[in-house]
C-alpha positions as CSV (number, residue, x, y, z in Angstrom):
1,M,28.4,124.4,-133.6
2,N,28.7,127.5,-134.9
3,K,30.6,127.7,-138.9
4,Y,32.0,131.3,-138.0
5,A,33.9,132.2,-135.2
6,V,33.5,136.2,-134.2
7,I,36.3,138.7,-133.2
8,N,35.6,142.0,-131.4
9,L,37.8,144.5,-132.9
10,K,38.5,148.1,-130.9
11,T,39.7,150.6,-133.8
12,D,39.0,154.5,-134.0
13,P,35.5,155.2,-135.0
14,A,36.5,157.1,-138.3
15,L,38.2,154.5,-139.1
16,K,35.5,151.8,-139.3
17,E,33.2,154.8,-140.8
18,Q,36.1,155.1,-143.9
19,A,36.5,151.2,-143.8
20,A,32.5,150.9,-144.6
21,R,32.7,153.3,-146.9
22,T,35.4,151.9,-148.5
23,A,34.3,148.6,-148.5
24,E,31.0,149.7,-149.9
25,K,32.3,151.5,-153.1
26,L,34.1,148.2,-153.8
27,G,31.1,146.0,-153.3
28,V,32.7,143.7,-150.2
29,S,32.5,143.9,-146.9
30,V,34.4,145.0,-144.0
31,S,34.0,141.3,-142.8
32,A,35.6,140.0,-146.2
33,I,38.5,142.3,-145.7
34,L,39.7,141.3,-142.4
35,N,39.4,137.9,-143.0
36,N,41.4,138.2,-146.4
37,E,44.0,140.0,-144.0
38,L,43.3,137.4,-141.8
39,R,44.2,134.6,-144.0
40,R,47.6,136.9,-145.7
41,F,48.7,136.9,-142.4
42,V,48.8,133.4,-142.2
43,A,50.0,132.4,-144.9
44,E,52.7,135.2,-144.6
45,Q,53.4,134.6,-141.4
46,S,54.2,138.0,-141.0
47,V,52.9,141.5,-140.9
48,A,53.6,144.7,-142.4
49,F,53.0,148.0,-140.1
50,E,53.8,151.0,-142.9
51,L,53.6,154.6,-142.0
52,P,53.5,157.4,-144.4
53,E,57.0,158.8,-144.6
54,V,56.5,162.2,-143.3
55,P,60.0,164.3,-143.0
56,N,61.2,166.6,-140.7
57,E,61.1,169.9,-140.5
58,K,65.6,170.3,-141.9
59,T,64.4,167.8,-144.6
60,E,61.2,169.1,-145.7
61,E,63.2,172.6,-146.1
62,F,65.8,171.1,-148.4
63,L,62.9,169.0,-151.0
64,S,61.1,172.6,-150.8
65,R,64.1,174.8,-151.9
66,S,64.8,171.6,-153.9
67,A,61.9,171.9,-155.8
68,T,62.5,175.8,-156.4
69,E,65.3,175.2,-157.4
70,I,64.5,172.8,-159.8
71,Q,61.5,174.5,-161.5
72,S,63.5,177.9,-162.1
73,G,65.9,175.3,-164.3
74,D,69.3,176.0,-161.4
75,Y,71.0,172.9,-161.2
76,Y,73.1,170.9,-163.2
77,T,73.7,168.3,-165.2
78,F,76.7,165.8,-166.5
79,D,76.9,163.7,-169.1
80,S,79.4,161.4,-167.3
81,N,79.9,160.4,-163.6
82,Q,83.7,161.6,-163.7
83,Q,82.7,165.2,-165.4
84,A,79.9,165.3,-161.7
85,L,83.3,164.5,-159.8
86,E,85.5,167.0,-161.5
87,F,82.1,169.9,-160.8
88,L,82.2,168.8,-157.6
89,R,86.2,168.5,-157.0
90,S,85.8,172.7,-158.6
91,E,83.3,173.3,-156.3
92,T,84.8,172.3,-153.0
93,R,88.4,173.9,-153.4
């Protein structure tokens, strides 16, 4: 009886190549990485699918405008919450 079981995995060829290069840099095999992830999955009984947060077009515009304002020093600072609230009240009148 074989000590190991074989898992066939379908993945994007580019991802496989990137994983192999990264594993080689770290001095481990792709099999070791996948086994580690399977052990974590069993131990934690959960899986996390993390996607990078990418802002939508409107949010990206606001972030870009904010970055420009911050770089130019065009922003307000407050020493207290009360001071900030007073500023907001005066701006909304």
